[in-house]
C-alpha positions as protocol buffer text, in pm:
chain_id: "A"
residue {
  index: 1
  type: MET
  ca { x: 742 y: 2348 z: 3406 }
}
residue {
  index: 2
  type: LEU
  ca { x: 899 y: 2289 z: 3026 }
}
residue {
  index: 3
  type: ALA
  ca { x: 660 y: 2488 z: 2820 }
}
residue {
  index: 4
  type: ILE
  ca { x: 568 y: 2276 z: 2547 }
}
residue {
  index: 5
  type: ALA
  ca { x: 459 y: 2479 z: 2234 }
}
residue {
  index: 6
  type: ASP
  ca { x: 199 y: 2349 z: 1991 }
}
residue {
  index: 7
  type: PRO
  ca { x: 267 y: 2396 z: 1611 }
}
residue {
  index: 8
  type: VAL
  ca { x: 78 y: 2739 z: 1464 }
}
residue {
  index: 9
  type: PRO
  ca { x: -280 y: 2617 z: 1382 }
}
residue {
  index: 10
  type: SER
  ca { x: -367 y: 2617 z: 1043 }
}
residue {
  index: 11
  type: GLN
  ca { x: -680 y: 2844 z: 916 }
}
residue {
  index: 12
  type: ASP
  ca { x: -800 y: 2532 z: 736 }
}
residue {
  index: 13
  type: ALA
  ca { x: -1121 y: 2401 z: 884 }
}
residue {
  index: 14
  type: ALA
  ca { x: -996 y: 2026 z: 868 }
}
residue {
  index: 15
  type: LEU
  ca { x: -711 y: 2172 z: 1070 }
}
residue {
  index: 16
  type: ARG
  ca { x: -932 y: 2331 z: 1378 }
}
residue {
  index: 17
  type: THR
  ca { x: -866 y: 2285 z: 1729 }
}
residue {
  index: 18
  type: ARG
  ca { x: -1099 y: 2029 z: 1883 }
}
residue {
  index: 19
  type: VAL
  ca { x: -1016 y: 1962 z: 2254 }
}
residue {
  index: 20
  type: ASP
  ca { x: -780 y: 2236 z: 2404 }
}
residue {
  index: 21
  type: VAL
  ca { x: -665 y: 2181 z: 2751 }
}
residue {
  index: 22
  type: ARG
  ca { x: -545 y: 2535 z: 2936 }
}
residue {
  index: 23
  type: ALA
  ca { x: -337 y: 2525 z: 3262 }
}
residue {
  index: 24
  type: LEU
  ca { x: -513 y: 2214 z: 3395 }
}
residue {
  index: 25
  type: GLY
  ca { x: -469 y: 2075 z: 3771 }
}
residue {
  index: 26
  type: LYS
  ca { x: -598 y: 1834 z: 3969 }
}
residue {
  index: 27
  type: SER
  ca { x: -570 y: 1780 z: 4337 }
}
residue {
  index: 28
  type: PHE
  ca { x: -718 y: 1496 z: 4558 }
}
residue {
  index: 29
  type: ALA
  ca { x: -787 y: 1456 z: 4950 }
}
residue {
  index: 30
  type: LEU
  ca { x: -620 y: 1150 z: 5094 }
}
residue {
  index: 31
  type: HIS
  ca { x: -625 y: 1061 z: 5450 }
}
residue {
  index: 32
  type: GLY
  ca { x: -629 y: 1465 z: 5540 }
}
residue {
  index: 33
  type: ARG
  ca { x: -348 y: 1510 z: 5286 }
}
residue {
  index: 34
  type: ARG
  ca { x: -362 y: 1695 z: 4952 }
}
residue {
  index: 35
  type: ILE
  ca { x: -228 y: 1502 z: 4666 }
}
residue {
  index: 36
  type: ASP
  ca { x: -137 y: 1690 z: 4367 }
}
residue {
  index: 37
  type: ALA
  ca { x: -232 y: 1459 z: 4064 }
}
residue {
  index: 38
  type: VAL
  ca { x: -192 y: 1699 z: 3750 }
}
residue {
  index: 39
  type: GLU
  ca { x: -19 y: 2036 z: 3740 }
}
residue {
  index: 40
  type: ASP
  ca { x: -33 y: 2320 z: 3485 }
}
residue {
  index: 41
  type: VAL
  ca { x: -105 y: 2065 z: 3182 }
}
residue {
  index: 42
  type: SER
  ca { x: -158 y: 2250 z: 2836 }
}
residue {
  index: 43
  type: PHE
  ca { x: -230 y: 2122 z: 2482 }
}
residue {
  index: 44
  type: THR
  ca { x: -425 y: 2087 z: 2202 }
}
residue {
  index: 45
  type: VAL
  ca { x: -555 y: 1818 z: 1974 }
}
residue {
  index: 46
  type: ARG
  ca { x: -686 y: 1950 z: 1630 }
}
residue {
  index: 47
  type: GLN
  ca { x: -938 y: 1776 z: 1398 }
}
residue {
  index: 48
  type: GLY
  ca { x: -851 y: 1437 z: 1270 }
}
residue {
  index: 49
  type: GLU
  ca { x: -538 y: 1412 z: 1500 }
}
residue {
  index: 50
  type: PHE
  ca { x: -424 y: 1090 z: 1665 }
}
residue {
  index: 51
  type: VAL
  ca { x: -264 y: 1187 z: 1979 }
}
residue {
  index: 52
  type: SER
  ca { x: -154 y: 970 z: 2270 }
}
residue {
  index: 53
  type: LEU
  ca { x: -71 y: 1037 z: 2643 }
}
residue {
  index: 54
  type: LEU
  ca { x: 257 y: 872 z: 2786 }
}
residue {
  index: 55
  type: GLY
  ca { x: 385 y: 843 z: 3087 }
}
residue {
  index: 56
  type: PRO
  ca { x: 414 y: 630 z: 3436 }
}
residue {
  index: 57
  type: SER
  ca { x: 154 y: 516 z: 3619 }
}
residue {
  index: 58
  type: GLY
  ca { x: 28 y: 792 z: 3833 }
}
residue {
  index: 59
  type: SER
  ca { x: 130 y: 1062 z: 3642 }
}
residue {
  index: 60
  type: GLY
  ca { x: -239 y: 1178 z: 3587 }
}
residue {
  index: 61
  type: LYS
  ca { x: -299 y: 1068 z: 3224 }
}
residue {
  index: 62
  type: SER
  ca { x: -613 y: 889 z: 3290 }
}
residue {
  index: 63
  type: THR
  ca { x: -720 y: 1168 z: 3514 }
}
residue {
  index: 64
  type: VAL
  ca { x: -663 y: 1412 z: 3232 }
}
residue {
  index: 65
  type: LEU
  ca { x: -883 y: 1216 z: 3007 }
}
residue {
  index: 66
  type: ASN
  ca { x: -1151 y: 1180 z: 3277 }
}
residue {
  index: 67
  type: MET
  ca { x: -1161 y: 1575 z: 3342 }
}
residue {
  index: 68
  type: ILE
  ca { x: -1198 y: 1619 z: 2948 }
}
residue {
  index: 69
  type: ALA
  ca { x: -1482 y: 1340 z: 2944 }
}
residue {
  index: 70
  type: THR
  ca { x: -1644 y: 1554 z: 3225 }
}
residue {
  index: 71
  type: LEU
  ca { x: -1625 y: 1260 z: 3440 }
}
residue {
  index: 72
  type: LEU
  ca { x: -1406 y: 1461 z: 3703 }
}
residue {
  index: 73
  type: ALA
  ca { x: -1401 y: 1844 z: 3772 }
}
residue {
  index: 74
  type: PRO
  ca { x: -1069 y: 2014 z: 3726 }
}
residue {
  index: 75
  type: THR
  ca { x: -927 y: 2175 z: 4042 }
}
residue {
  index: 76
  type: SER
  ca { x: -783 y: 2482 z: 3827 }
}
residue {
  index: 77
  type: GLY
  ca { x: -758 y: 2536 z: 3438 }
}
residue {
  index: 78
  type: THR
  ca { x: -1012 y: 2520 z: 3140 }
}
residue {
  index: 79
  type: ILE
  ca { x: -1106 y: 2252 z: 2910 }
}
residue {
  index: 80
  type: LEU
  ca { x: -1251 y: 2352 z: 2583 }
}
residue {
  index: 81
  type: ILE
  ca { x: -1425 y: 2105 z: 2327 }
}
residue {
  index: 82
  type: ASP
  ca { x: -1502 y: 2308 z: 2005 }
}
residue {
  index: 83
  type: GLY
  ca { x: -1472 y: 2608 z: 2150 }
}
residue {
  index: 84
  type: GLN
  ca { x: -1675 y: 2581 z: 2450 }
}
residue {
  index: 85
  type: PRO
  ca { x: -1593 y: 2485 z: 2783 }
}
residue {
  index: 86
  type: VAL
  ca { x: -1676 y: 2166 z: 2898 }
}
residue {
  index: 87
  type: VAL
  ca { x: -1887 y: 2117 z: 3241 }
}
residue {
  index: 88
  type: ALA
  ca { x: -1811 y: 1828 z: 3494 }
}
residue {
  index: 89
  type: GLY
  ca { x: -2096 y: 1574 z: 3460 }
}
residue {
  index: 90
  type: ARG
  ca { x: -2250 y: 1742 z: 3149 }
}
residue {
  index: 91
  type: THR
  ca { x: -2207 y: 1517 z: 2843 }
}
residue {
  index: 92
  type: VAL
  ca { x: -2053 y: 1647 z: 2550 }
}
residue {
  index: 93
  type: PRO
  ca { x: -2244 y: 1479 z: 2221 }
}
residue {
  index: 94
  type: GLN
  ca { x: -1991 y: 1474 z: 1998 }
}
residue {
  index: 95
  type: VAL
  ca { x: -1730 y: 1272 z: 2270 }
}
residue {
  index: 96
  type: GLY
  ca { x: -1739 y: 898 z: 2255 }
}
residue {
  index: 97
  type: TYR
  ca { x: -1524 y: 725 z: 2534 }
}
residue {
  index: 98
  type: VAL
  ca { x: -1372 y: 372 z: 2584 }
}
residue {
  index: 99
  type: TYR
  ca { x: -1287 y: 269 z: 2885 }
}
residue {
  index: 100
  type: GLN
  ca { x: -961 y: 63 z: 3012 }
}
residue {
  index: 101
  type: LYS
  ca { x: -1206 y: -271 z: 3033 }
}
residue {
  index: 102
  type: ASP
  ca { x: -1477 y: -367 z: 2835 }
}
residue {
  index: 103
  type: THR
  ca { x: -1784 y: -240 z: 2988 }
}
residue {
  index: 104
  type: LEU
  ca { x: -2021 y: -493 z: 2798 }
}
residue {
  index: 105
  type: PHE
  ca { x: -2360 y: -612 z: 3012 }
}
residue {
  index: 106
  type: PRO
  ca { x: -2324 y: -962 z: 3053 }
}
residue {
  index: 107
  type: TRP
  ca { x: -2697 y: -1016 z: 3018 }
}
residue {
  index: 108
  type: ARG
  ca { x: -2691 y: -874 z: 2654 }
}
residue {
  index: 109
  type: THR
  ca { x: -2588 y: -1041 z: 2347 }
}
residue {
  index: 110
  type: VAL
  ca { x: -2296 y: -869 z: 2107 }
}
residue {
  index: 111
  type: ALA
  ca { x: -2555 y: -713 z: 1895 }
}
residue {
  index: 112
  type: ASP
  ca { x: -2746 y: -590 z: 2190 }
}
residue {
  index: 113
  type: ASN
  ca { x: -2461 y: -446 z: 2352 }
}
residue {
  index: 114
  type: ILE
  ca { x: -2337 y: -290 z: 2037 }
}
residue {
  index: 115
  type: GLY
  ca { x: -2670 y: -121 z: 2008 }
}
residue {
  index: 116
  type: TYR
  ca { x: -2703 y: 4 z: 2366 }
}
residue {
  index: 117
  type: GLY
  ca { x: -2631 y: 368 z: 2263 }
}
residue {
  index: 118
  type: LEU
  ca { x: -2836 y: 373 z: 1995 }
}
residue {
  index: 119
  type: GLU
  ca { x: -3143 y: 261 z: 2193 }
}
residue {
  index: 120
  type: LEU
  ca { x: -3067 y: 530 z: 2447 }
}
residue {
  index: 121
  type: ALA
  ca { x: -3059 y: 774 z: 2167 }
}
residue {
  index: 122
  type: GLY
  ca { x: -3387 y: 677 z: 2058 }
}
residue {
  index: 123
  type: LEU
  ca { x: -3329 y: 522 z: 1698 }
}
residue {
  index: 124
  type: ASP
  ca { x: -3589 y: 297 z: 1611 }
}
residue {
  index: 125
  type: ALA
  ca { x: -3511 y: -84 z: 1555 }
}
residue {
  index: 126
  type: ALA
  ca { x: -3422 y: -125 z: 1163 }
}
residue {
  index: 127
  type: GLN
  ca { x: -3203 y: 165 z: 1183 }
}
residue {
  index: 128
  type: ARG
  ca { x: -3033 y: -11 z: 1501 }
}
residue {
  index: 129
  type: ARG
  ca { x: -3019 y: -336 z: 1314 }
}
residue {
  index: 130
  type: GLU
  ca { x: -2858 y: -165 z: 1005 }
}
residue {
  index: 131
  type: ARG
  ca { x: -2592 y: 31 z: 1219 }
}
residue {
  index: 132
  type: VAL
  ca { x: -2510 y: -252 z: 1412 }
}
residue {
  index: 133
  type: ALA
  ca { x: -2470 y: -480 z: 1135 }
}
residue {
  index: 134
  type: ARG
  ca { x: -2213 y: -229 z: 995 }
}
residue {
  index: 135
  type: ALA
  ca { x: -2017 y: -220 z: 1339 }
}
residue {
  index: 136
  type: VAL
  ca { x: -1992 y: -604 z: 1325 }
}
residue {
  index: 137
  type: ALA
  ca { x: -1875 y: -639 z: 998 }
}
residue {
  index: 138
  type: ARG
  ca { x: -1600 y: -365 z: 1047 }
}
residue {
  index: 139
  type: VAL
  ca { x: -1464 y: -560 z: 1364 }
}
residue {
  index: 140
  type: GLY
  ca { x: -1477 y: -930 z: 1226 }
}
residue {
  index: 141
  type: LEU
  ca { x: -1770 y: -996 z: 1468 }
}
residue {
  index: 142
  type: GLY
  ca { x: -2007 y: -1161 z: 1207 }
}
residue {
  index: 143
  type: GLY
  ca { x: -2166 y: -1477 z: 1332 }
}
residue {
  index: 144
  type: PHE
  ca { x: -2128 y: -1402 z: 1708 }
}
residue {
  index: 145
  type: GLU
  ca { x: -2398 y: -1124 z: 1724 }
}
residue {
  index: 146
  type: ALA
  ca { x: -2615 y: -1361 z: 1916 }
}
residue {
  index: 147
  type: ALA
  ca { x: -2307 y: -1457 z: 2163 }
}
residue {
  index: 148
  type: TYR
  ca { x: -2282 y: -1348 z: 2543 }
}
residue {
  index: 149
  type: PRO
  ca { x: -1968 y: -1159 z: 2635 }
}
residue {
  index: 150
  type: ALA
  ca { x: -1889 y: -1462 z: 2892 }
}
residue {
  index: 151
  type: SER
  ca { x: -1846 y: -1678 z: 2570 }
}
residue {
  index: 152
  type: LEU
  ca { x: -1598 y: -1431 z: 2395 }
}
residue {
  index: 153
  type: SER
  ca { x: -1239 y: -1397 z: 2419 }
}
residue {
  index: 154
  type: GLY
  ca { x: -1067 y: -1089 z: 2569 }
}
residue {
  index: 155
  type: GLY
  ca { x: -1002 y: -945 z: 2223 }
}
residue {
  index: 156
  type: MET
  ca { x: -1346 y: -1022 z: 2090 }
}
residue {
  index: 157
  type: ARG
  ca { x: -1490 y: -847 z: 2419 }
}
residue {
  index: 158
  type: GLN
  ca { x: -1283 y: -539 z: 2355 }
}
residue {
  index: 159
  type: ARG
  ca { x: -1383 y: -511 z: 1990 }
}
residue {
  index: 160
  type: ALA
  ca { x: -1765 y: -525 z: 2103 }
}
residue {
  index: 161
  type: SER
  ca { x: -1702 y: -271 z: 2345 }
}
residue {
  index: 162
  type: LEU
  ca { x: -1488 y: -31 z: 2096 }
}
residue {
  index: 163
  type: MET
  ca { x: -1768 y: -76 z: 1848 }
}
residue {
  index: 164
  type: ARG
  ca { x: -2050 y: 37 z: 2111 }
}
residue {
  index: 165
  type: THR
  ca { x: -1894 y: 367 z: 2137 }
}
residue {
  index: 166
  type: LEU
  ca { x: -1803 y: 402 z: 1754 }
}
residue {
  index: 167
  type: VAL
  ca { x: -2149 y: 294 z: 1630 }
}
residue {
  index: 168
  type: LYS
  ca { x: -2285 y: 635 z: 1786 }
}
residue {
  index: 169
  type: GLU
  ca { x: -2006 y: 799 z: 1520 }
}
residue {
  index: 170
  type: PRO
  ca { x: -1844 y: 1033 z: 1771 }
}
residue {
  index: 171
  type: GLU
  ca { x: -1640 y: 1294 z: 1636 }
}
residue {
  index: 172
  type: ILE
  ca { x: -1405 y: 1287 z: 1923 }
}
residue {
  index: 173
  type: LEU
  ca { x: -1295 y: 961 z: 2062 }
}
residue {
  index: 174
  type: LEU
  ca { x: -1124 y: 941 z: 2411 }
}
residue {
  index: 175
  type: MET
  ca { x: -958 y: 607 z: 2501 }
}
residue {
  index: 176
  type: ASP
  ca { x: -820 y: 525 z: 2831 }
}
residue {
  index: 177
  type: GLU
  ca { x: -540 y: 221 z: 2789 }
}
residue {
  index: 178
  type: PRO
  ca { x: -846 y: -1 z: 2621 }
}
residue {
  index: 179
  type: PHE
  ca { x: -582 y: -269 z: 2544 }
}
residue {
  index: 180
  type: GLY
  ca { x: -365 y: -280 z: 2840 }
}
residue {
  index: 181
  type: ALA
  ca { x: -521 y: -585 z: 2947 }
}
residue {
  index: 182
  type: LEU
  ca { x: -465 y: -782 z: 2634 }
}
residue {
  index: 183
  type: ASP
  ca { x: -178 y: -1004 z: 2565 }
}
residue {
  index: 184
  type: THR
  ca { x: 75 y: -889 z: 2291 }
}
residue {
  index: 185
  type: HIS
  ca { x: -65 y: -1051 z: 1981 }
}
residue {
  index: 186
  type: THR
  ca { x: -413 y: -966 z: 2094 }
}
residue {
  index: 187
  type: LYS
  ca { x: -314 y: -605 z: 2114 }
}
residue {
  index: 188
  type: LEU
  ca { x: -123 y: -598 z: 1778 }
}
residue {
  index: 189
  type: ASP
  ca { x: -454 y: -727 z: 1644 }
}
residue {
  index: 190
  type: MET
  ca { x: -645 y: -469 z: 1771 }
}
residue {
  index: 191
  type: HIS
  ca { x: -403 y: -187 z: 1661 }
}
residue {
  index: 192
  type: ASP
  ca { x: -483 y: -293 z: 1346 }
}
residue {
  index: 193
  type: VAL
  ca { x: -855 y: -287 z: 1384 }
}
residue {
  index: 194
  type: LEU
  ca { x: -841 y: 43 z: 1549 }
}
residue {
  index: 195
  type: LEU
  ca { x: -626 y: 184 z: 1282 }
}
residue {
  index: 196
  type: ARG
  ca { x: -842 y: 62 z: 989 }
}
residue {
  index: 197
  type: ILE
  ca { x: -1148 y: 249 z: 1131 }
}
residue {
  index: 198
  type: TRP
  ca { x: -969 y: 559 z: 1213 }
}
residue {
  index: 199
  type: GLU
  ca { x: -780 y: 586 z: 874 }
}
residue {
  index: 200
  type: ARG
  ca { x: -1153 y: 560 z: 714 }
}
residue {
  index: 201
  type: GLU
  ca { x: -1334 y: 779 z: 1001 }
}
residue {
  index: 202
  type: LYS
  ca { x: -1077 y: 1037 z: 1094 }
}
residue {
  index: 203
  type: GLN
  ca { x: -1183 y: 1099 z: 1423 }
}
residue {
  index: 204
  type: THR
  ca { x: -1011 y: 1292 z: 1635 }
}
residue {
  index: 205
  type: VAL
  ca { x: -870 y: 1053 z: 1897 }
}
residue {
  index: 206
  type: LEU
  ca { x: -699 y: 1136 z: 2237 }
}
residue {
  index: 207
  type: PHE
  ca { x: -520 y: 804 z: 2374 }
}
residue {
  index: 208
  type: VAL
  ca { x: -395 y: 705 z: 2711 }
}
residue {
  index: 209
  type: THR
  ca { x: -106 y: 460 z: 2732 }
}
residue {
  index: 210
  type: HIS
  ca { x: 177 y: 351 z: 2939 }
}
residue {
  index: 211
  type: ASP
  ca { x: 299 y: 116 z: 2632 }
}
residue {
  index: 212
  type: LEU
  ca { x: 576 y: 333 z: 2421 }
}
residue {
  index: 213
  type: GLY
  ca { x: 559 y: 83 z: 2129 }
}
residue {
  index: 214
  type: GLU
  ca { x: 153 y: 131 z: 2129 }
}
residue {
  index: 215
  type: ALA
  ca { x: 180 y: 510 z: 2122 }
}
residue {
  index: 216
  type: LEU
  ca { x: 435 y: 465 z: 1834 }
}
residue {
  index: 217
  type: THR
  ca { x: 240 y: 250 z: 1624 }
}
residue {
  index: 218
  type: LEU
  ca { x: -100 y: 454 z: 1640 }
}
residue {
  index: 219
  type: SER
  ca { x: -3 y: 821 z: 1676 }
}
residue {
  index: 220
  type: ASP
  ca { x: 59 y: 1149 z: 1503 }
}
residue {
  index: 221
  type: ARG
  ca { x: 187 y: 1302 z: 1828 }
}
residue {
  index: 222
  type: ILE
  ca { x: 301 y: 1159 z: 2163 }
}
residue {
  index: 223
  type: ILE
  ca { x: 259 y: 1407 z: 2454 }
}
residue {
  index: 224
  type: LEU
  ca { x: 489 y: 1272 z: 2764 }
}
residue {
  index: 225
  type: PHE
  ca { x: 406 y: 1339 z: 3115 }
}
residue {
  index: 226
  type: SER
  ca { x: 641 y: 1378 z: 3403 }
}
residue {
  index: 227
  type: ALA
  ca { x: 600 y: 1166 z: 3696 }
}
residue {
  index: 228
  type: ARG
  ca { x: 353 y: 1272 z: 3966 }
}
residue {
  index: 229
  type: PRO
  ca { x: 226 y: 1562 z: 3955 }
}
residue {
  index: 230
  type: GLY
  ca { x: 176 y: 1503 z: 3606 }
}
residue {
  index: 231
  type: ARG
  ca { x: 312 y: 1780 z: 3398 }
}
residue {
  index: 232
  type: ILE
  ca { x: 399 y: 1801 z: 3041 }
}
residue {
  index: 233
  type: LYS
  ca { x: 751 y: 1698 z: 3000 }
}
residue {
  index: 234
  type: ASP
  ca { x: 777 y: 1692 z: 2628 }
}
residue {
  index: 235
  type: SER
  ca { x: 626 y: 1621 z: 2276 }
}
residue {
  index: 236
  type: PHE
  ca { x: 693 y: 1423 z: 1986 }
}
residue {
  index: 237
  type: ALA
  ca { x: 553 y: 1403 z: 1624 }
}
residue {
  index: 238
  type: VAL
  ca { x: 550 y: 1053 z: 1500 }
}
residue {
  index: 239
  type: PRO
  ca { x: 641 y: 1096 z: 1118 }
}
residue {
  index: 240
  type: PHE
  ca { x: 582 y: 728 z: 999 }
}
residue {
  index: 241
  type: PRO
  ca { x: 352 y: 721 z: 701 }
}
residue {
  index: 242
  type: ARG
  ca { x: -12 y: 612 z: 681 }
}
residue {
  index: 243
  type: PRO
  ca { x: -145 y: 363 z: 606 }
}
residue {
  index: 244
  type: ARG
  ca { x: 87 y: 188 z: 901 }
}
residue {
  index: 245
  type: ASP
  ca { x: 169 y: -199 z: 937 }
}
residue {
  index: 246
  type: GLY
  ca { x: 235 y: -206 z: 1317 }
}
residue {
  index: 247
  type: VAL
  ca { x: 427 y: -501 z: 1299 }
}
residue {
  index: 248
  type: ALA
  ca { x: 677 y: -413 z: 980 }
}
residue {
  index: 249
  type: MET
  ca { x: 744 y: -50 z: 1113 }
}
residue {
  index: 250
  type: ARG
  ca { x: 899 y: -207 z: 1436 }
}
residue {
  index: 251
  type: GLU
  ca { x: 1160 y: -349 z: 1219 }
}
residue {
  index: 252
  type: THR
  ca { x: 1274 y: -30 z: 1071 }
}
residue {
  index: 253
  type: PRO
  ca { x: 1568 y: 169 z: 1204 }
}
residue {
  index: 254
  type: GLU
  ca { x: 1360 y: 485 z: 1223 }
}
residue {
  index: 255
  type: TYR
  ca { x: 1152 y: 338 z: 1452 }
}
residue {
  index: 256
  type: ALA
  ca { x: 1422 y: 214 z: 1666 }
}
residue {
  index: 257
  type: ALA
  ca { x: 1570 y: 558 z: 1657 }
}
residue {
  index: 258
  type: LEU
  ca { x: 1262 y: 743 z: 1786 }
}
residue {
  index: 259
  type: PHE
  ca { x: 1178 y: 448 z: 2010 }
}
residue {
  index: 260
  type: SER
  ca { x: 1520 y: 519 z: 2187 }
}
residue {
  index: 261
  type: ARG
  ca { x: 1490 y: 881 z: 2198 }
}
residue {
  index: 262
  type: ILE
  ca { x: 1147 y: 885 z: 2398 }
}
residue {
  index: 263
  type: TRP
  ca { x: 1247 y: 586 z: 2576 }
}
residue {
  index: 264
  type: HIS
  ca { x: 1543 y: 746 z: 2756 }
}
residue {
  index: 265
  type: SER
  ca { x: 1289 y: 1052 z: 2837 }
}
residue {
  index: 266
  type: LEU
  ca { x: 1031 y: 817 z: 2957 }
}
residue {
  index: 267
  type: GLY
  ca { x: 1298 y: 614 z: 3159 }
}
residue {
  index: 268
  type: GLU
  ca { x: 1379 y: 925 z: 3380 }
}
residue {
  index: 269
  type: GLU
  ca { x: 1033 y: 952 z: 3477 }
}
residue {
  index: 270
  type: PHE
  ca { x: 1012 y: 583 z: 3586 }
}
residue {
  index: 271
  type: LYS
  ca { x: 1296 y: 635 z: 3793 }
}
residue {
  index: 272
  type: LYS
  ca { x: 1133 y: 960 z: 3968 }
}
residue {
  index: 273
  type: ALA
  ca { x: 809 y: 787 z: 4006 }
}
residue {
  index: 274
  type: ARG
  ca { x: 1017 y: 463 z: 4199 }
}
residue {
  index: 275
  type: GLY
  ca { x: 1200 y: 750 z: 4392 }
}
residue {
  index: 276
  type: LEU
  ca { x: 1525 y: 666 z: 4256 }
}
């Protein structure tokens, strides 16, 4: 395995390690055979850092994220969040998760969907209304508070789904290809929404994607996974200044050069995944 060394962490509390993945592995049994999905994956994510996991389909990106989210138990290795080992099935309060597809309840309005987690947390109605109103305003859903998901566009549903997680104010945000099903223009709009929120709140974000352009638009760092079994092949710093204009950035020669460099390495893994 190619060892990828993270930069030496600063002693400054603002750069403390929030997520620490050590020699992580995951295997599944399928029709009597053992399938190694992830093998010997190690990396860290620091306070306020936006890191994307990039790789071909089946490379174990979502599996790693689900282990960090405590939805799956590792076969081997350790995951620490804020220095504490995570345990499968045990919620970590400071962590929020945004799924691939919006998970809105069709029988609840936009406002009631966004406020669902606050309701479970026991906040009173007045506090919920105040927090939900701020969330709605942040993502441009004003006027749709009483709408039901079936009447919304895909982008609007994803905004509501995103805010259902963010309204709980998680310090660490795990995102599993949340914009993968959206068309190009809606996806770019959601990138702008997410970047504006992140630049204000500075959550620590771990974002899974198979879209290199998306990873470059959003990330401080991209961790590239190999074809299955997923290992860390390489790691790339994304040096573009913030705040970012995702459209204008794509027109620069610096973007093109970094895209080409990563695409070459990613393309090798696409070929391996197809058995070429």
